[in-house]
C-alpha positions as a Markdown table, in Angstrom:
| # | Residue | x | y | z |
|---|---|---|---|---|
| 1 | Met | 0.0 | 0.0 | 0.0 |
| 2 | Ala | 2.8 | 2.4 | 0.8 |
| 3 | Leu | 4.4 | 1.8 | -2.6 |
| 4 | Phe | 1.1 | 2.5 | -4.3 |
| 5 | Leu | 0.8 | 5.8 | -2.4 |
| 6 | Lys | 4.3 | 6.8 | -3.4 |
| 7 | Ala | 3.5 | 6.0 | -7.1 |
| 8 | Leu | 0.3 | 8.0 | -6.8 |
| 9 | Leu | 2.2 | 11.0 | -5.4 |
| 10 | Gly | 4.7 | 10.8 | -8.2 |
| 11 | Ser | 2.0 | 10.6 | -10.8 |
| 12 | Ala | 0.2 | 13.6 | -9.3 |
| 13 | Ala | 3.5 | 15.6 | -9.4 |
| 14 | Val | 4.0 | 14.7 | -13.1 |
| 15 | Leu | 0.4 | 15.7 | -13.9 |
| 16 | Leu | 0.8 | 19.0 | -12.1 |
| 17 | Ile | 4.0 | 19.8 | -13.9 |
| 18 | Ala | 2.4 | 19.0 | -17.3 |
| 19 | Val | -0.6 | 21.2 | -16.5 |
| 20 | Leu | 1.6 | 24.1 | -15.2 |
| 21 | Ser | 3.9 | 23.9 | -18.2 |
| 22 | Lys | 1.0 | 24.7 | -20.5 |
| 23 | Ser | -0.3 | 27.6 | -18.4 |
| 24 | Lys | 0.7 | 31.2 | -18.5 |
| 25 | His | 2.6 | 30.5 | -15.2 |
| 26 | Tyr | 4.7 | 27.8 | -16.9 |
| 27 | Phe | 7.7 | 28.7 | -14.8 |
| 28 | Ile | 6.0 | 27.3 | -11.7 |
| 29 | Ala | 6.5 | 23.9 | -13.2 |
| 30 | Gly | 10.2 | 24.2 | -12.1 |
| 31 | Leu | 9.1 | 24.6 | -8.5 |
| 32 | Val | 7.0 | 21.4 | -8.3 |
| 33 | Pro | 9.9 | 18.9 | -8.4 |
| 34 | Leu | 11.4 | 20.8 | -5.5 |
| 35 | Phe | 8.6 | 19.9 | -3.1 |
| 36 | Pro | 10.4 | 17.8 | -0.5 |
| 37 | Thr | 8.5 | 14.6 | -1.0 |
| 38 | Phe | 11.5 | 12.3 | -0.8 |
| 39 | Ala | 13.2 | 14.5 | 1.8 |
| 40 | Leu | 10.1 | 14.0 | 4.0 |
| 41 | Ile | 10.3 | 10.3 | 3.6 |
| 42 | Ala | 14.1 | 10.3 | 4.2 |
| 43 | His | 13.9 | 12.5 | 7.2 |
| 44 | Tyr | 11.1 | 10.5 | 8.7 |
| 45 | Leu | 13.0 | 7.2 | 8.2 |
| 46 | Val | 16.3 | 8.6 | 9.5 |
| 47 | Gly | 14.6 | 10.4 | 12.3 |
| 48 | Ser | 12.7 | 7.4 | 13.5 |
| 49 | Glu | 15.6 | 4.9 | 13.1 |
| 50 | Arg | 18.6 | 7.0 | 14.1 |
| 51 | Ser | 19.6 | 9.6 | 16.6 |
| 52 | Val | 18.7 | 13.3 | 16.3 |
| 53 | Ala | 22.4 | 14.1 | 15.6 |
| 54 | Glu | 22.3 | 11.7 | 12.6 |
| 55 | Leu | 19.1 | 13.3 | 11.4 |
| 56 | Lys | 20.8 | 16.7 | 11.6 |
| 57 | Thr | 23.7 | 15.4 | 9.6 |
| 58 | Thr | 21.3 | 14.1 | 7.0 |
| 59 | Ile | 19.7 | 17.5 | 6.9 |
| 60 | Val | 23.0 | 19.4 | 6.5 |
| 61 | Phe | 24.0 | 17.0 | 3.7 |
| 62 | Gly | 20.7 | 17.7 | 2.1 |
| 63 | Met | 21.5 | 21.5 | 2.2 |
| 64 | Trp | 24.9 | 20.8 | 0.5 |
| 65 | Ser | 23.1 | 18.7 | -2.1 |
| 66 | Leu | 21.7 | 21.9 | -3.6 |
| 67 | Ile | 25.1 | 22.4 | -5.2 |
| 68 | Pro | 24.8 | 19.5 | -7.7 |
| 69 | Tyr | 21.2 | 20.7 | -8.4 |
| 70 | Phe | 22.5 | 24.2 | -9.1 |
| 71 | Val | 25.2 | 22.8 | -11.4 |
| 72 | Tyr | 22.5 | 20.9 | -13.3 |
| 73 | Leu | 20.3 | 24.1 | -13.6 |
| 74 | Ala | 23.3 | 26.2 | -14.7 |
| 75 | Ala | 24.3 | 23.6 | -17.3 |
| 76 | Val | 20.8 | 23.4 | -18.8 |
| 77 | Tyr | 20.7 | 27.2 | -18.9 |
| 78 | Leu | 24.0 | 27.5 | -20.6 |
| 79 | Leu | 23.4 | 24.6 | -23.1 |
| 80 | Ala | 19.7 | 25.2 | -23.9 |
| 81 | Asp | 20.4 | 27.4 | -26.9 |
| 82 | Arg | 23.6 | 25.6 | -27.9 |
| 83 | Leu | 22.4 | 21.9 | -28.1 |
| 84 | Arg | 19.2 | 20.1 | -28.9 |
| 85 | Leu | 17.1 | 19.8 | -25.8 |
| 86 | Gly | 17.7 | 16.1 | -25.2 |
| 87 | Trp | 21.5 | 16.5 | -25.4 |
| 88 | Ala | 21.4 | 19.6 | -23.2 |
| 89 | Leu | 19.5 | 17.7 | -20.5 |
| 90 | Phe | 21.8 | 14.6 | -20.9 |
| 91 | Val | 25.0 | 16.7 | -20.5 |
| 92 | Ala | 23.4 | 18.6 | -17.6 |
| 93 | Ala | 22.5 | 15.3 | -15.9 |
| 94 | Leu | 26.1 | 14.2 | -16.3 |
| 95 | Cys | 27.2 | 17.5 | -14.8 |
| 96 | Trp | 24.9 | 16.8 | -11.9 |
| 97 | Ala | 26.4 | 13.3 | -11.5 |
| 98 | Val | 29.9 | 14.6 | -11.4 |
| 99 | Ala | 29.0 | 17.3 | -8.9 |
| 100 | Ala | 27.1 | 14.8 | -6.7 |
| 101 | Trp | 30.1 | 12.4 | -6.9 |
| 102 | Gly | 32.4 | 15.2 | -5.8 |
| 103 | Leu | 30.1 | 16.2 | -3.0 |
| 104 | Val | 29.9 | 12.6 | -1.7 |
| 105 | Leu | 33.7 | 12.3 | -1.8 |
| 106 | Ala | 34.2 | 15.6 | -0.1 |
| 107 | Trp | 31.6 | 14.8 | 2.5 |
| 108 | Gly | 33.3 | 11.5 | 3.2 |
| 109 | Arg | 36.6 | 13.3 | 3.8 |
| 110 | Trp | 35.0 | 16.0 | 6.0 |
| 111 | His | 32.8 | 13.7 | 8.0 |
| 112 | Gly | 34.3 | 10.2 | 7.5 |
């Protein structure tokens, strides 16, 4: 049942993005994926199974995880008028992966 509810939430988010992308407020479609659906799940699970200190560590790492997302957005912005959309998104996703990998490595050195 929990898996069904998660799938339902994901579907609702996709539908909301699709509707908003066709409206005069199309730019709001970029805000919907940032609703902390998965963060809520992660924080609940970590907070209910680990210590408050470990929950806070998870939260701080989540704050730092905005850096790879920013790298992704910057790459899409810079590549959108230079490459076909599919390629721009693919390269931006690779940029996100590299930034995320770097973040995980750096985090491991700082907190390992």
